[in-house]
N, C-alpha and C positions, 0 to 999 in steps of 0.2 A: 398200438393197434393197427395203424396205417403207416408202415415205414416208407411207403412210396409217395406220401404226400409231401409237397414242397416245404423246404426249410428256409427260414429267414434269420440271418445273424446280424445283430446290432451290437456294436462295440462303442463303449464310452472310453475316452482316453485323454490323459494329459501328457504333454511332451515338454520337458524342461528346455528352456532356451538359453539359459546362462547359469553360472554358478551362484548368482545372487538369489536364485529361487524363483525367477520369473518363468512362466510356463504358458502354453496355449492349450485350450481344450478342443476336442474333436469328437464327432460321432460318425462312425463308419457303418454303412449298410451294405450287406451282401445277400444276394438271393433274388429269386424271381419276383416281379411286381404283380403278385396274385391279387386280383380284384381291386387294383388301384391302391394297394397298401402303402406304396411309397408316398403318394400324395397325402394320404391320411396321416402317416407318421411325420412327414415334413410339416404339415399344418400344426400338429401337436408340438413338435420340437421347436418350431419358430415361436409359437405363442407361449409356451411354458418353460422353455430352457434357453431362451435368447440365442437360438441357432440361426446361422446364415448358410444357405446352400452354396457350396463351392464346386459341386459337380462331380462327375465320375473321375476316378483316378485309376492308374494301372493296377493298384493293389485293392481297390474296392469299387463296387458298383455306384456308390454315391457317398460323397464326403460332405460333412457340414462342420463349420466352426461352432463352438459352444462357449457361451460366456458365463455359465452359472457354477462351474466347478470351483470349489474352495479347498485348498490344501494348507495345512499348518505345520510349523516346526514343532517337534516334541519338546524342545528346550530352547531357551534364549541365550544359553551360554555359547560364546564364540568357540571354545574348545570342543564342546559337544557337537556343534554344527560342522566343525572342521573334520573331526574324526568319525562321527556317526552319520553325517550327511544332513541335508536340508529337506524339508517338506515330508518328513516321515512320521508326522503326528496325525491328528484327526483330519478327516475329510468329509465331504457331504456326498460321496459317491453312492453310499447305501440309500440315501433319500431319493436320489434321482433314478437309481436302478429300480427301486420299488414303484415309483410313480410311472416309469415307462412300462414296467411289467403289468401294472394295474390297467394302464391304458390299452395295451395290446390284448390282454386276456379278458378283462371285464368290459371295457368300453367297446372295443371292436368286436370282441366275442368270437372271432373265427380263428384264433391262434391260441395254442397251448405252449407254455414255457417248458422246454425240454431240458436245457442246461443253463446254468448261471455260474460263471467262473470269474474270480477276481485275482489280480496280480499286481505286484509292485515291480517296477523296473528302474534300476539306477542308471543315470547318465553321469559319466565322469568328465569333468571339465579340467583342463590343464591350466593352471594359473602361472606357474613358473617352475623352474627345476626343483624337483622334490616337493612340490606343492600342488596337489590335485584336490578337487572337491566333488563329492557326489551329491546329486539332487534326485530325489525320488519322484518318479512318474507313476501314475496309477492307470490301470486298465480294468475294464469290466466287460465281459463278453456274455451276451444273452442269445440263446438259440431258441427260436419258436418254430413249431410245426403247424402248418395250416390244417384247420379242422372246420370243414364247411358247416354252416349253421344247421342245426337239427341232429348232428351226430353226437353221440354220447361223449362225455368228458373222460379222458384217460386219467385214472387214479388207481 
């Protein structure tokens, strides 16, 4: 309805740090700080997702570390992990995606979810000659459109 209204993109991400399957979790926020939404989202992320503010980065307006993401291997077999990769089983990304969406849309009330996109990205680590291991990282991208209170909901 209002394509000229501000957009806010929030990305949940895990980044593998080594071939053993260790990883770090992050939340990236991009877009204008409409009506103090950054402060509200930061408060929510710190209290419910164990986030810590790392500050602005060249690739995002605000970066936070996040300690709640859990990734699992789909198999315990060494050969499966060697040839199919690690951390490509279950994760809790869906749970935290829905909680964040509910907070933005239902609790804050001024934002509509426009796009939700999930992806897996393999990081390949060199072990030695002819021996590489891939580790799966997850990404979830949510784009919200600002909808001032009192405007009808887009559906």
